[in-house]
Backbone as CSV, one residue per row, in Angstrom:
resi,resn,N_x,N_y,N_z,CA_x,CA_y,CA_z,C_x,C_y,C_z
1,VAL,115.008,104.506,106.160,114.202,105.407,106.975,115.063,106.613,107.352
2,GLN,114.669,107.789,106.895,115.362,109.018,107.266,114.323,110.022,107.753
3,PRO,114.080,110.008,109.076,113.061,110.918,109.603,113.454,112.370,109.355
4,GLY,112.452,113.202,109.040,112.731,114.585,108.719,112.969,115.466,109.931
5,SER,112.528,115.035,111.090,112.701,115.863,112.276,113.765,115.252,113.183
6,PRO,114.088,115.904,114.280,115.129,115.364,115.163,114.807,113.926,115.581
7,PHE,115.862,113.124,115.696,115.629,111.741,116.098,116.715,111.236,117.027
8,LEU,116.289,110.286,117.848,117.187,109.526,118.700,117.509,108.256,117.944
9,PHE,118.695,107.716,118.158,119.132,106.534,117.414,119.634,105.469,118.367
10,THR,119.312,104.226,118.031,119.905,103.077,118.703,120.104,101.985,117.672
11,ILE,121.021,101.090,117.982,121.304,99.998,117.055,121.658,98.754,117.851
12,GLY,121.203,97.628,117.349,121.505,96.347,117.972,120.487,95.312,117.546
13,THR,120.795,94.083,117.810,119.858,93.010,117.523,118.606,93.211,118.375
14,ILE,117.457,93.037,117.781,116.201,93.249,118.504,115.929,91.999,119.356
15,VAL,116.428,92.066,120.594,116.252,91.001,121.585,115.995,91.657,122.944
16,VAL,115.430,90.910,123.873,115.009,91.445,125.167,116.141,92.146,125.912
17,LYS,117.342,91.582,125.898,118.443,92.158,126.691,118.817,93.578,126.268
18,LYS,118.440,93.976,125.072,118.740,95.336,124.607,117.840,96.375,125.280
19,ASN,116.682,95.932,125.803,115.828,96.807,126.616,115.248,97.977,125.811
20,PHE,115.105,97.808,124.507,114.640,98.888,123.645,113.202,99.312,123.939
21,HIS,112.416,98.463,124.568,111.010,98.801,124.824,110.851,99.999,125.762
22,VAL,111.905,100.382,126.485,111.820,101.555,127.368,112.014,102.861,126.586
23,LEU,112.475,102.792,125.352,112.831,103.996,124.603,111.655,104.822,124.067
24,PRO,110.547,104.227,123.633,109.451,105.080,123.140,108.993,106.136,124.145
25,ALA,109.107,105.862,125.428,108.708,106.846,126.442,109.513,108.142,126.321
26,LEU,110.692,108.086,125.711,111.508,109.289,125.537,110.914,110.258,124.519
27,LEU,109.918,109.816,123.763,109.320,110.647,122.716,108.113,111.433,123.211
28,VAL,107.691,111.185,124.441,106.516,111.867,124.991,106.865,113.335,125.251
29,ASN,105.959,114.218,124.867,106.084,115.671,125.084,107.221,116.320,124.301
30,ASN,107.576,115.749,123.152,108.537,116.391,122.257,108.244,115.926,120.834
31,ASN,109.025,116.398,119.877,108.804,116.031,118.469,109.817,115.027,117.954
32,ASN,110.622,114.468,118.827,111.642,113.521,118.397,111.033,112.265,117.798
33,HIS,111.804,111.653,116.932,111.516,110.321,116.420,112.545,109.385,117.050
34,LEU,112.316,108.102,116.923,113.254,107.082,117.395,113.528,106.136,116.246
35,VAL,114.795,105.972,115.912,115.207,105.031,114.872,115.917,103.878,115.566
36,ILE,115.382,102.667,115.347,115.963,101.444,115.898,116.479,100.626,114.728
37,ALA,117.795,100.489,114.644,118.409,99.738,113.555,118.882,98.386,114.076
38,GLY,118.674,97.355,113.291,119.188,96.049,113.670,118.283,94.917,113.232
39,ILE,118.855,93.754,113.247,118.138,92.538,112.862,117.133,92.172,113.948
40,VAL,115.922,91.838,113.526,114.906,91.383,114.479,115.133,89.895,114.719
41,GLN,115.663,89.582,115.893,115.884,88.185,116.243,114.718,87.626,117.043
42,ASN,113.947,88.535,117.648,112.834,88.129,118.489,111.614,88.951,118.088
43,GLU,110.781,88.370,117.240,109.601,89.074,116.715,108.633,89.460,117.840
44,ALA,108.513,88.604,118.850,107.632,88.923,119.986,108.146,90.157,120.731
45,TYR,109.457,90.293,120.836,110.007,91.458,121.518,109.784,92.724,120.685
46,LYS,109.893,92.625,119.371,109.585,93.790,118.519,108.147,94.228,118.771
47,LYS,107.248,93.274,118.893,105.843,93.607,119.180,105.711,94.289,120.542
48,GLU,106.552,93.911,121.500,106.542,94.557,122.816,106.988,96.023,122.704
49,ILE,107.967,96.279,121.866,108.429,97.654,121.636,107.304,98.466,120.988
50,ILE,106.650,97.874,120.010,105.531,98.534,119.324,104.402,98.820,120.315
51,ALA,104.104,97.862,121.181,103.051,98.055,122.192,103.412,99.197,123.142
52,ALA,104.686,99.295,123.525,105.128,100.395,124.399,104.965,101.732,123.688
53,ALA,105.248,101.750,122.393,105.093,102.984,121.610,103.617,103.363,121.493
54,GLN,102.761,102.369,121.288,101.321,102.636,121.223,100.817,103.178,122.553
55,LYS,101.246,102.564,123.645,100.820,102.988,124.980,101.237,104.433,125.250
56,ALA,102.420,104.814,124.779,102.922,106.174,124.980,102.341,107.164,123.969
57,GLY,101.629,106.651,122.970,101.032,107.516,121.949,102.027,108.055,120.940
58,VAL,103.105,107.304,120.695,104.172,107.800,119.816,104.525,106.816,118.692
59,LEU,103.651,105.854,118.433,103.973,104.794,117.467,104.381,105.346,116.099
60,SER,103.762,106.419,115.654,104.077,106.962,114.319,105.496,107.531,114.244
61,ARG,106.149,107.692,115.405,107.505,108.261,115.423,108.578,107.232,115.792
62,VAL,108.199,105.964,115.820,109.163,104.886,116.082,109.384,104.139,114.774
63,HIS,110.649,104.046,114.369,110.982,103.467,113.068,111.988,102.329,113.233
64,PHE,111.668,101.175,112.665,112.579,100.033,112.626,113.178,99.989,111.227
65,THR,114.496,99.949,111.144,115.136,99.935,109.826,115.476,98.531,109.348
66,GLY,115.555,97.574,110.269,116.145,96.290,109.939,117.652,96.472,109.866
67,PRO,118.355,95.523,109.248,119.816,95.658,109.126,120.159,96.897,108.298
68,VAL,121.279,97.528,108.617,121.724,98.705,107.860,123.155,98.488,107.378
69,THR,123.491,99.163,106.291,124.871,99.122,105.788,125.734,100.012,106.683
70,GLU,127.034,99.918,106.543,127.940,100.791,107.297,127.648,102.253,106.974
71,ALA,127.431,102.562,105.702,127.162,103.948,105.300,125.868,104.452,105.939
72,GLU,124.835,103.614,105.939,123.570,104.018,106.575,123.755,104.219,108.078
73,LYS,124.483,103.314,108.702,124.729,103.419,110.141,125.438,104.737,110.453
74,TYR,126.445,105.069,109.687,127.178,106.298,109.937,126.302,107.523,109.679
75,TRP,125.391,107.431,108.707,124.458,108.540,108.473,123.603,108.748,109.726
76,TYR,123.105,107.667,110.298,122.278,107.792,111.513,123.083,108.395,112.665
77,TYR,124.302,107.924,112.865,125.134,108.507,113.924,125.351,110.007,113.676
78,GLN,125.656,110.355,112.449,125.975,111.740,112.122,124.780,112.673,112.311
79,HIS,123.566,112.203,112.023,122.401,113.077,112.004,121.487,112.964,113.225
80,CYS,121.738,112.016,114.103,120.862,111.883,115.272,121.118,113.000,116.271
81,GLU,120.110,113.272,117.095,120.263,114.227,118.197,121.085,113.583,119.309
82,ALA,120.848,112.288,119.524,121.522,111.562,120.605,121.450,110.069,120.323
83,PHE,122.386,109.344,120.917,122.408,107.889,120.841,121.897,107.356,122.175
84,VAL,120.909,106.474,122.122,120.292,105.926,123.330,120.505,104.412,123.352
85,PHE,121.003,103.906,124.477,121.392,102.496,124.543,121.139,101.965,125.957
86,PRO,119.901,101.545,126.234,119.531,101.113,127.584,119.807,99.645,127.859
87,SER,120.741,99.051,127.162,120.991,97.617,127.224,121.248,97.116,128.646
88,LEU,120.786,95.899,128.887,120.961,95.250,130.187,122.125,94.276,130.200
89,ALA,122.647,93.940,129.021,123.739,92.962,128.942,124.586,93.236,127.712
90,GLU,125.776,93.747,127.933,126.712,94.019,126.848,128.075,93.467,127.229
91,GLY,128.730,92.837,126.280,130.089,92.398,126.520,131.073,93.537,126.379
92,PHE,130.748,94.489,125.496,131.658,95.609,125.288,130.892,96.908,125.068
93,GLY,130.250,97.097,123.947,129.509,98.329,123.699,130.067,99.154,122.553
94,LEU,130.428,98.501,121.470,130.992,99.196,120.306,130.087,100.315,119.769
95,PRO,128.764,100.140,119.710,127.935,101.245,119.212,128.109,102.542,120.020
96,VAL,128.366,102.416,121.309,128.578,103.598,122.146,129.831,104.340,121.677
97,ILE,130.883,103.600,121.412,132.133,104.199,120.932,131.918,104.848,119.569
98,GLU,131.177,104.180,118.701,130.913,104.752,117.376,130.161,106.074,117.495
99,ALA,129.147,106.123,118.356,128.375,107.363,118.536,129.261,108.470,119.095
100,MET,130.105,108.143,120.077,131.000,109.141,120.660,131.999,109.648,119.621
101,ALA,132.434,108.777,118.720,133.376,109.183,117.671,132.765,110.267,116.779
102,PHE,131.438,110.292,116.698,130.747,111.338,115.940,130.431,112.545,116.825
103,GLY,130.873,112.496,118.081,130.641,113.610,118.996,129.214,113.706,119.492
104,LYS,128.503,112.591,119.461,127.097,112.590,119.870,126.951,112.287,121.351
105,PRO,125.961,112.896,121.999,125.708,112.545,123.394,125.180,111.113,123.461
106,VAL,125.633,110.374,124.464,125.192,108.988,124.621,124.475,108.844,125.951
107,PHE,123.325,108.189,125.895,122.481,107.938,127.059,122.410,106.429,127.233
108,LEU,122.949,105.952,128.354,123.194,104.526,128.540,122.567,104.011,129.824
109,SER,122.393,102.700,129.883,122.032,102.091,131.161,123.300,102.007,132.004
110,THR,123.134,101.740,133.262,124.287,101.594,134.156,124.732,100.138,134.239
111,GLN,124.189,99.301,133.366,124.435,97.864,133.420,125.751,97.467,132.742
112,THR,126.300,96.384,133.191,127.478,95.703,132.631,128.596,96.669,132.265
113,SER,129.111,96.578,131.044,130.308,97.336,130.648,130.020,98.771,130.226
114,LEU,128.773,99.171,130.148,128.464,100.474,129.555,129.055,101.671,130.294
115,PRO,129.036,101.716,131.630,129.698,102.859,132.289,131.206,102.908,132.023
116,GLU,131.822,101.763,131.890,133.248,101.709,131.588,133.522,102.272,130.187
117,ILE,132.625,102.005,129.265,132.784,102.497,127.896,132.437,103.985,127.826
118,GLY,131.310,104.373,128.392,130.842,105.752,128.289,131.639,106.737,129.115
119,GLY,132.139,106.296,130.262,132.918,107.184,131.115,132.095,108.312,131.700
120,GLU,132.796,109.345,132.142,132.129,110.421,132.878,131.389,111.406,131.988
121,ASP,131.580,111.358,130.689,130.882,112.291,129.809,129.628,111.711,129.166
122,ALA,129.306,110.468,129.496,128.047,109.871,129.048,126.977,110.218,130.079
123,PHE,125.736,110.049,129.701,124.602,110.259,130.596,123.978,108.893,130.855
124,TYR,123.510,108.686,132.087,123.069,107.346,132.483,121.641,107.329,133.004
125,PHE,120.894,106.322,132.537,119.568,106.042,133.074,119.772,105.185,134.320
126,ASN,119.515,105.762,135.487,119.678,105.011,136.743,118.589,103.966,136.913
127,ASP,117.455,104.209,136.287,116.368,103.239,136.260,115.605,103.501,134.962
128,PHE,114.551,102.769,134.746,113.847,102.891,133.478,112.439,103.442,133.648
129,ASP,112.240,104.210,134.719,111.005,104.931,134.913,110.902,105.971,133.791
130,PRO,109.806,105.986,133.023,109.718,106.886,131.866,109.965,108.356,132.201
131,GLU,109.378,108.838,133.272,109.560,110.242,133.629,111.019,110.546,133.968
132,ASN,111.641,109.649,134.718,113.049,109.815,135.072,113.935,109.795,133.818
133,MET,113.638,108.887,132.905,114.420,108.809,131.665,114.289,110.096,130.853
134,ARG,113.069,110.623,130.751,112.866,111.873,130.001,113.632,113.028,130.653
135,GLU,113.631,113.055,131.989,114.351,114.102,132.707,115.856,114.006,132.454
136,ILE,116.397,112.788,132.480,117.825,112.596,132.210,118.158,113.000,130.776
137,LEU,117.285,112.636,129.831,117.510,113.026,128.433,117.498,114.550,128.303
138,GLN,116.517,115.193,128.891,116.411,116.651,128.782,117.618,117.335,129.433
139,ARG,117.980,116.901,130.639,119.131,117.487,131.323,120.409,117.262,130.523
140,GLY,120.573,116.035,130.024,121.769,115.713,129.250,121.873,116.524,127.970
141,MET,120.755,116.726,127.298,120.777,117.516,126.064,121.102,118.982,126.362
142,THR,120.661,119.478,127.519,121.005,120.844,127.927,122.509,120.943,128.171
143,VAL,123.064,119.970,128.884,124.516,119.960,129.120,125.248,119.886,127.786
144,TYR,124.774,119.007,126.908,125.428,118.823,125.609,125.452,120.129,124.808
145,SER,124.370,120.896,124.884,124.300,122.129,124.094,125.052,123.295,124.740
146,THR,125.406,123.180,126.020,126.065,124.298,126.695,127.529,124.035,127.060
147,ASP,127.926,122.776,127.166,129.311,122.434,127.534,130.147,122.411,126.258
148,THR,130.886,123.479,126.029,131.601,123.639,124.758,132.703,122.607,124.529
149,GLY,133.180,121.945,125.573,134.237,120.955,125.391,133.745,119.529,125.296
150,LEU,132.448,119.321,125.468,131.923,117.955,125.546,132.122,117.164,124.257
151,VAL,131.853,117.760,123.131,131.990,117.037,121.853,133.417,116.522,121.693
152,GLU,134.393,117.360,121.957,135.787,116.935,121.810,136.162,115.867,122.834
153,ARG,135.636,115.953,124.058,135.914,114.913,125.063,135.292,113.583,124.654
154,LEU,134.096,113.623,124.086,133.455,112.388,123.619,134.291,111.742,122.504
155,LYS,134.716,112.555,121.565,135.537,112.034,120.460,136.859,111.482,120.990
156,ALA,137.493,112.195,121.903,138.770,111.732,122.470,138.581,110.408,123.198
157,ARG,137.491,110.277,123.930,137.227,109.021,124.635,137.049,107.887,123.629
158,ALA,136.291,108.142,122.584,136.068,107.111,121.567,137.393,106.653,120.967
159,TYR,138.265,107.613,120.663,139.529,107.263,120.014,140.551,106.687,120.983
160,SER,140.248,106.747,122.287,141.156,106.116,123.255,141.005,104.596,123.248
161,PHE,139.905,104.116,122.677,139.714,102.676,122.538,140.319,102.249,121.210
162,ASN,141.473,101.617,121.259,142.112,101.148,120.037,142.858,99.852,120.349
163,TRP,143.353,99.211,119.312,143.982,97.900,119.505,145.222,97.980,120.392
164,GLN,146.022,99.047,120.242,147.220,99.168,121.080,146.841,99.257,122.562
165,GLN,145.815,100.062,122.870,145.337,100.187,124.252,144.809,98.843,124.749
166,THR,144.062,98.164,123.892,143.479,96.880,124.278,144.562,95.850,124.596
167,VAL,145.584,95.815,123.777,146.690,94.871,123.988,147.408,95.199,125.288
168,ARG,147.632,96.493,125.529,148.286,96.921,126.755,147.456,96.519,127.955
């Protein structure tokens, strides 16, 4: 799946804790698509995401890829407008680091380890109210397009996570 217009990207196993069902609301009042990559472990939850997209009137712009290769994953990171990750339970958050390594803006939940991974240059959904989420996305994208040092800070943060740092 390679949407022709701007798209938001997320990746992870399709399970309730990933909280992906809140993401279709981000497509209201814009032309963005949403690409969700990952193995469907919970078919009922995938249906919940689809129902949320239908309710928001954006189902035609929500795309499930299933599992992706490393090359496909990197293509999505490279070409997405932003990485969105509203997860409620993460042990670490490697996809956030991968997105930052590509200099992409990351929009995260404030749950578990994600603020520690994203740091001060990530954008955070304080709650999952659709209007609030859209406002945070819009504000964050404005900052991303005007803050000339943000891309380099995101990349530097991503590269600060390495085995030597972890061991230390």
